[in-house]
C-alpha positions, 0 to 999 in steps of 0.5 A: 737392830735390837731383836727384843722389844719390852712390853709394859709390865702386867699386873694380872691380878687386875682387869686392865689394858696396858699402854700400846707399844708403837712397832714399825722398825725392824724387825717388828714391821707392820705385817711382819711376825714375831714371838711374844715371850712370857717371863713366867706362866700365869697362875689362876684363871688369868686370860691375857689378850694380845691387842693390836691397832692401826692408830693407837685408839681402836684395838682388836684382839689378835691372839688370847692366852689362858693360864693353862696355855701360858705354860708354853711361854712363847706364842707366835704373833703374825701380821703384826699391827702398828701398835700392840698391847696386853690387856688382862681380860680375866684377872687372877692371883697376884703376879707380874708378868714382864712380856717382851717381843722376839723378832724373827726374820 
């Protein structure tokens, strides 16, 4: 089983929600834990919401990351939903992020 799941690339210069990704296989099972990792810190005043959904329709923010916090580049996510996505809620400078989930057991 792969321990890493890529999320869609995020263009943070534009306010937009990305496509939801279905979880559900080991180690990304509903109710489980993982880390969200960014390939670079965010520049500018960007705010990135990590959102979860039970049905890929209704979304709830489960974690918010601003540019200052993004320096850490690794964030714990607990109680995983069935679907997950990123949503740029405050745009910033032209930058592309490649977020991924790393499974923990």
